[in-house]
C-alpha positions as CSV (number, residue, x, y, z in Angstrom):
1,M,2.8,35.6,-36.9
2,I,0.3,34.7,-40.3
3,S,-2.5,31.5,-39.3
4,D,-2.7,28.6,-40.6
5,K,-5.6,29.0,-43.7
6,K,-4.8,25.7,-45.4
7,P,-6.9,23.4,-44.9
8,S,-6.1,19.8,-45.2
9,K,-5.5,17.2,-47.7
10,I,-8.3,14.0,-48.4
11,V,-6.7,11.4,-50.2
12,L,-9.4,9.1,-51.3
13,L,-8.2,5.5,-51.4
14,S,-12.5,3.0,-51.6
15,P,-13.6,5.0,-53.2
16,D,-11.5,6.1,-55.8
17,V,-12.3,9.6,-56.1
18,T,-11.2,11.1,-58.4
19,P,-12.4,14.8,-60.5
20,E,-13.5,12.2,-63.8
21,R,-15.3,10.1,-61.7
22,N,-17.1,10.6,-58.7
23,V,-20.7,8.6,-59.6
24,F,-19.9,5.3,-58.0
25,R,-22.7,2.3,-57.9
26,I,-23.2,-0.9,-55.5
27,D,-25.5,-3.1,-54.5
28,S,-25.1,-4.4,-50.8
29,Y,-26.7,-1.8,-48.1
30,Q,-23.6,-1.4,-46.7
31,T,-19.5,-0.2,-47.7
32,Y,-17.0,1.1,-46.6
33,V,-15.3,5.4,-47.0
34,R,-11.7,4.5,-45.8
35,G,-8.5,7.7,-46.9
36,K,-6.0,9.2,-45.9
37,V,-5.7,12.8,-44.8
38,S,-2.6,15.0,-44.0
39,D,-2.5,18.3,-42.9
40,N,1.0,20.8,-42.1
41,E,0.0,21.7,-38.3
42,G,-2.3,18.8,-37.6
43,V,-5.8,16.6,-38.4
44,L,-8.3,17.7,-35.6
45,T,-11.3,15.5,-36.8
46,V,-12.9,14.1,-39.6
47,L,-16.1,13.3,-40.8
48,V,-18.3,10.6,-42.9
49,N,-21.9,11.9,-43.2
50,G,-21.3,14.3,-40.6
51,K,-20.2,11.8,-38.0
52,K,-17.0,11.9,-36.6
53,T,-14.5,9.0,-37.1
54,G,-11.4,7.4,-36.0
55,V,-7.9,8.3,-37.5
56,K,-5.3,7.1,-37.0
57,E,-1.9,8.5,-36.6
58,D,-0.4,8.6,-40.0
59,G,-4.1,9.8,-40.8
60,S,-5.8,6.6,-42.6
61,F,-9.3,6.0,-41.1
62,A,-12.7,3.8,-42.3
63,A,-16.0,4.2,-42.0
64,K,-19.1,2.0,-42.9
65,L,-22.4,3.4,-44.2
66,K,-25.7,1.6,-44.8
67,L,-26.9,3.5,-47.7
68,A,-30.7,3.4,-48.6
69,L,-31.9,2.1,-52.0
70,G,-31.7,5.5,-54.4
71,A,-28.5,7.8,-55.0
72,S,-26.7,8.9,-51.5
73,E,-24.5,11.9,-51.7
74,I,-21.6,11.2,-49.0
75,S,-19.8,14.2,-47.7
76,V,-15.7,13.4,-46.0
77,Q,-14.7,16.5,-44.2
78,A,-11.5,17.1,-42.6
79,E,-10.8,20.3,-40.2
80,D,-7.3,20.9,-39.2
81,I,-6.4,22.1,-35.6
82,N,-7.0,25.8,-36.4
83,G,-10.3,25.4,-38.2
84,N,-10.0,24.8,-41.4
85,V,-12.0,22.5,-42.8
86,A,-11.2,20.9,-46.0
87,E,-14.4,18.2,-48.3
88,R,-14.1,15.6,-50.9
89,T,-17.8,14.4,-52.7
90,F,-19.3,12.1,-53.9
91,T,-22.1,10.2,-55.4
92,I,-23.5,6.6,-54.5
93,I,-25.9,4.7,-56.0
94,R,-27.6,1.3,-54.4
95,E,-29.0,-1.0,-56.6
96,E,-31.0,-3.4,-55.7
97,F,-29.2,-6.6,-57.4
98,I,-31.6,-9.3,-58.7
99,S,-29.9,-12.4,-60.0
100,E,-30.5,-13.8,-63.4
101,E,-31.4,-16.9,-61.9
102,T,-33.9,-15.2,-59.3
103,L,-35.7,-13.6,-62.2
104,V,-36.9,-16.6,-64.1
105,D,-37.8,-18.9,-60.7
106,V,-41.4,-19.0,-59.2
107,D,-41.6,-16.7,-57.4
108,M,-43.0,-14.4,-60.7
109,P,-45.6,-15.8,-61.5
110,P,-46.1,-15.3,-65.7
111,K,-49.0,-13.1,-66.6
112,T,-51.5,-15.0,-68.9
113,K,-54.3,-13.8,-71.1
114,M,-56.3,-16.1,-68.7
115,K,-59.8,-15.1,-67.0
116,N,-61.6,-17.4,-65.2
117,P,-64.5,-14.7,-63.1
118,D,-66.2,-17.4,-61.6
119,G,-63.0,-19.4,-60.7
120,L,-62.8,-19.6,-56.8
121,A,-60.2,-21.0,-54.7
122,V,-59.3,-21.3,-51.0
123,I,-55.2,-20.3,-50.0
124,I,-53.8,-21.9,-46.5
125,G,-50.4,-21.9,-45.2
126,V,-49.4,-22.7,-42.0
127,E,-45.8,-22.4,-40.9
128,S,-45.7,-21.4,-37.6
129,Y,-47.7,-23.9,-34.9
130,Q,-49.0,-22.6,-32.0
131,Y,-48.4,-26.6,-30.4
132,V,-45.8,-28.2,-32.8
133,P,-43.1,-27.7,-34.7
134,D,-42.6,-25.6,-37.9
135,A,-44.5,-26.8,-41.8
136,T,-40.9,-25.4,-43.3
137,Y,-41.1,-22.5,-46.1
138,A,-45.2,-22.9,-45.6
139,Y,-46.0,-19.1,-46.0
140,N,-44.6,-18.6,-48.7
141,D,-45.6,-21.7,-50.1
142,A,-49.1,-20.2,-49.6
143,E,-48.4,-16.4,-50.4
144,V,-47.0,-17.5,-54.2
145,F,-49.2,-20.1,-55.5
146,R,-52.7,-17.2,-54.7
147,E,-50.2,-14.8,-57.1
148,Y,-50.3,-17.9,-59.3
149,L,-54.1,-18.2,-59.4
150,A,-54.4,-14.4,-60.2
151,D,-51.7,-13.7,-63.0
152,T,-51.1,-17.1,-64.4
153,M,-54.2,-18.9,-64.0
154,G,-56.5,-15.7,-63.9
155,F,-58.6,-16.5,-61.4
156,S,-60.4,-12.5,-59.2
157,K,-58.3,-11.8,-56.3
158,A,-61.2,-10.7,-54.8
159,R,-62.8,-14.4,-55.2
160,V,-59.9,-16.4,-53.4
161,K,-59.5,-16.2,-50.0
162,I,-56.5,-16.9,-48.1
163,A,-55.0,-17.5,-44.3
164,T,-51.7,-18.6,-43.2
165,N,-50.2,-18.7,-39.2
166,S,-51.8,-18.2,-37.1
167,K,-54.7,-17.1,-38.3
168,A,-55.2,-20.3,-40.5
169,T,-57.1,-21.7,-37.2
170,L,-59.7,-24.5,-36.7
171,A,-62.6,-22.3,-37.3
172,E,-60.9,-20.4,-40.1
173,F,-61.2,-24.2,-42.0
174,N,-64.4,-24.8,-41.5
175,K,-66.2,-21.0,-42.2
176,L,-63.9,-21.6,-45.5
177,L,-64.4,-25.3,-45.9
178,G,-67.3,-26.4,-44.6
179,A,-70.9,-26.9,-45.7
180,N,-72.2,-24.4,-45.6
181,G,-68.6,-21.8,-45.7
182,W,-67.3,-19.7,-48.0
183,L,-66.6,-21.3,-50.6
184,A,-70.6,-23.5,-51.0
185,R,-72.2,-19.6,-50.3
186,N,-70.6,-18.8,-53.3
187,V,-69.5,-20.8,-55.8
188,K,-72.0,-21.2,-59.4
189,Q,-73.8,-24.6,-59.5
190,G,-71.6,-26.0,-63.3
191,K,-69.3,-22.6,-63.8
192,S,-67.2,-22.3,-60.4
193,D,-63.7,-23.7,-60.8
194,V,-62.7,-24.6,-57.4
195,V,-58.7,-24.3,-56.5
196,V,-58.2,-25.9,-52.6
197,Y,-54.4,-25.2,-51.6
198,F,-53.4,-26.2,-48.4
199,S,-49.8,-26.2,-47.5
200,G,-48.7,-27.2,-44.0
201,H,-48.5,-30.8,-42.3
202,G,-50.7,-32.9,-42.3
203,I,-51.8,-35.4,-39.6
204,P,-52.4,-39.6,-39.1
205,D,-54.8,-41.1,-36.2
206,A,-53.6,-44.4,-36.1
207,A,-57.3,-45.2,-34.0
208,T,-59.7,-44.1,-36.1
209,R,-57.8,-44.1,-39.4
210,Q,-58.1,-40.7,-40.7
211,T,-56.2,-38.4,-42.2
212,G,-56.4,-34.5,-41.7
213,L,-55.1,-31.5,-42.3
214,L,-53.2,-29.3,-39.1
215,P,-54.4,-26.2,-38.5
216,F,-52.9,-23.5,-36.5
217,D,-54.3,-24.1,-33.4
218,V,-55.0,-27.6,-32.9
219,D,-53.1,-30.1,-30.9
220,P,-52.2,-33.2,-32.8
221,N,-52.7,-35.3,-29.2
222,Y,-55.9,-35.3,-29.3
223,S,-57.4,-34.9,-32.6
224,V,-56.7,-34.4,-36.9
225,G,-58.1,-31.4,-37.1
226,L,-59.8,-31.3,-40.4
227,P,-60.4,-34.9,-41.5
228,L,-60.0,-35.2,-45.9
229,K,-63.0,-37.6,-45.3
230,E,-64.9,-34.1,-44.0
231,L,-63.4,-31.5,-46.5
232,Y,-63.6,-34.3,-49.8
233,A,-67.5,-34.6,-48.8
234,A,-68.0,-30.8,-48.6
235,L,-66.3,-30.0,-52.2
236,G,-67.4,-33.2,-53.9
237,G,-71.4,-31.7,-52.8
238,L,-70.9,-28.0,-54.3
239,G,-71.8,-28.6,-57.9
240,A,-69.1,-26.6,-59.0
241,R,-67.8,-27.3,-62.5
242,S,-64.2,-29.1,-61.7
243,V,-62.3,-29.5,-57.6
244,T,-58.7,-29.3,-57.5
245,V,-56.8,-29.6,-54.5
246,F,-53.1,-29.5,-54.1
247,L,-51.9,-31.1,-50.9
248,D,-48.2,-29.8,-49.6
249,A,-48.5,-32.3,-46.7
250,C,-47.5,-35.6,-45.4
251,F,-48.9,-38.0,-43.0
252,T,-46.9,-39.6,-41.1
253,G,-46.8,-37.1,-38.0
254,E,-43.4,-36.1,-38.7
255,T,-42.0,-31.8,-40.1
256,R,-39.8,-31.2,-43.1
257,E,-36.8,-32.0,-41.6
258,N,-38.2,-35.7,-40.4
259,R,-39.3,-34.3,-36.5
260,L,-41.5,-35.8,-34.6
261,L,-45.2,-34.0,-34.2
262,L,-46.5,-36.3,-31.8
263,A,-45.7,-36.6,-28.6
264,D,-46.0,-40.7,-28.9
265,S,-44.1,-41.9,-31.7
266,R,-45.6,-45.7,-31.3
267,N,-49.0,-44.2,-32.4
268,I,-47.2,-43.2,-36.2
269,M,-48.3,-45.8,-39.1
270,V,-49.7,-46.2,-42.9
271,V,-53.0,-44.8,-42.4
272,P,-55.3,-45.7,-45.9
273,R,-55.9,-42.8,-48.6
274,E,-59.0,-41.2,-48.1
275,E,-60.7,-41.5,-51.5
276,A,-61.8,-39.1,-53.3
277,S,-65.4,-38.8,-55.6
278,G,-65.9,-36.2,-58.6
279,I,-62.7,-34.4,-57.0
280,V,-58.5,-33.9,-58.5
281,V,-56.2,-34.4,-55.3
282,V,-53.0,-34.2,-56.3
283,S,-50.7,-34.6,-54.0
284,A,-47.4,-33.7,-52.4
285,A,-46.4,-38.1,-51.0
286,A,-47.3,-40.9,-51.1
287,A,-49.0,-43.0,-47.5
288,G,-46.2,-43.3,-45.7
289,Q,-44.0,-40.6,-46.8
290,T,-42.4,-37.4,-45.5
291,S,-42.9,-33.9,-47.9
292,G,-39.5,-32.2,-47.8
293,A,-38.4,-28.8,-48.3
294,L,-36.1,-27.0,-50.8
295,T,-34.2,-24.5,-48.5
296,D,-32.7,-23.3,-51.6
297,K,-36.0,-21.8,-53.0
298,E,-37.4,-21.8,-49.6
299,H,-40.6,-23.4,-50.3
300,G,-41.8,-27.3,-50.6
301,I,-40.6,-29.2,-52.5
302,F,-44.0,-30.7,-54.3
303,T,-45.0,-26.9,-54.2
304,Y,-42.3,-25.9,-55.4
305,Y,-42.5,-27.9,-58.7
306,V,-46.2,-27.6,-59.6
307,L,-44.9,-24.0,-59.6
308,K,-42.4,-24.4,-62.6
309,G,-44.7,-26.8,-63.7
310,L,-47.3,-24.5,-64.0
311,G,-44.8,-21.4,-65.2
312,G,-44.4,-24.0,-68.4
313,E,-42.4,-26.5,-67.9
314,A,-44.7,-29.2,-67.2
315,D,-46.2,-28.6,-70.5
316,G,-44.5,-31.8,-72.0
317,N,-46.1,-31.2,-75.6
318,G,-45.6,-28.4,-76.4
319,D,-49.4,-27.3,-77.6
320,K,-49.1,-24.0,-75.5
321,Q,-51.6,-25.9,-73.2
322,L,-51.5,-27.6,-69.0
323,T,-53.8,-30.0,-68.2
324,L,-53.5,-31.4,-64.8
325,S,-52.2,-35.4,-66.1
326,E,-49.1,-32.5,-67.2
327,L,-48.7,-31.3,-63.9
328,A,-49.3,-33.9,-62.2
329,A,-46.6,-36.1,-64.1
330,Y,-44.1,-33.2,-64.5
331,V,-44.2,-32.3,-60.7
332,R,-44.0,-36.2,-60.2
333,T,-40.6,-36.6,-62.0
334,N,-39.1,-33.7,-60.6
335,V,-40.2,-34.5,-56.5
336,K,-39.0,-38.0,-56.8
337,E,-35.3,-37.3,-58.2
338,Q,-35.2,-34.6,-55.9
339,A,-36.1,-36.7,-53.5
340,A,-33.6,-39.8,-54.0
341,V,-30.8,-37.1,-54.7
342,A,-32.0,-36.0,-50.7
343,G,-31.9,-40.0,-50.1
344,R,-35.1,-39.6,-49.4
345,E,-38.5,-41.2,-51.2
346,Q,-41.4,-38.9,-51.6
347,I,-43.5,-39.6,-54.3
348,P,-46.7,-37.2,-55.5
349,E,-50.3,-39.4,-56.4
350,L,-52.7,-38.1,-58.1
351,Q,-56.6,-39.2,-57.7
352,G,-59.4,-37.8,-59.8
353,D,-60.0,-37.0,-64.0
354,A,-56.8,-34.9,-64.9
355,E,-57.5,-33.5,-67.9
356,R,-59.1,-30.2,-67.5
357,V,-56.6,-27.5,-69.4
358,L,-54.8,-25.5,-66.1
359,V,-53.2,-22.3,-68.1
360,A,-53.4,-21.9,-71.7
361,W,-51.0,-19.8,-73.4
C-alpha cells in the first residue's frame, strides 16, 4: 500500500490570499484569519503562526491575531493524519490610523519661528486628587499646553517647569511659585515673559471669602491650597517684562461634572474674584460658574479653545500676530457657545492689559 503523500488543501477566505495578492494593509491592532482546509485522508491540526486553532467538521477555521505596527508575516499550516504539511503565507502591514480631524486638532501644536529665550513658565495639571474627585482631562491639558509653549510660543523647555497629579503637591506649588521659588530665582528683570498655567480644581472658602488653587494633597474641607491673592502678589512682584496666568479652574466647589468637592455643600458660596495687579489673568469662568470639559476632545473646554486660538484660529484680523486680547475674545465667544449647547453658563474672563503679542507667524 502506497502511503498518502498529498498535503491538505488550504483555502484562505479572509484575507483573500491569491498568488497575485498576498500583502494586505489594515489600521487595527487585531485581525481575523479565516479559511477552510480539506484532505482526502483527514486533517489532524491547523496552525496559524504556530498556534493551534479549532477546526470544524467541514474544515472551516478561524484565528484572531494581534498585530504589531509594521509588517507581520502570517503562516497558516495544515497537517494531515499522515504527517503531510501544507502551508500558505502572506503579509499584513499594520498602519497607525490618524484621521484628518485629529491631524488638524489641538494636540499637535503648530511650529513657528518664535524665540523667547528669557521666557519662564510653570505648568500645573492636577487630574487625579488625593481627597476629591478627578478634574477630568487636566493632565492632558497641562501636557499639551507645555508643547504649545515650546513649539508655538518659542519658550525653551529647559525654562518650563511642569508638575502633574501626585507631583503637584502644596510643597511643589510653593517651590515653583512662592516668593523665593523657582520663578523668582530665575526671572530676568524686565526681560522675562512669565506664563503660569493651571488646570485642576479651584476652591472657595466661605469663612475667609478667599479662593485658591487646589494641590494634589490638600483636603478642601480644611484649606484653599494656594490662595490666589498670594499667588497674584508673588507674580506681580517678580519684576518680569510680562506675567500671564491661564486658569482652567472654577471656584464653585464642584468638579467639571458638577460633583461636590466639599463635604458640606451648604458652605458653597460665590466669592468675589481676586484682583490682579501688574499681571494678566485669563480664567475659565466667571464667579459662580462651573468650568466644563469636552469629552470628545479630552480637554477642558477653556483649555481646548485656548490651544485652538494659539494655533491661529484666534487671529481675527489675519495680520499673523495674535494678541492676548484677540485670544481672550475668541476663547470667550467659543466657550460661551459650547457651554450653552450643554445647558450651562460658562463665560471666561480677562483681567489686565492684554495687547501683548503672544504668537507671530
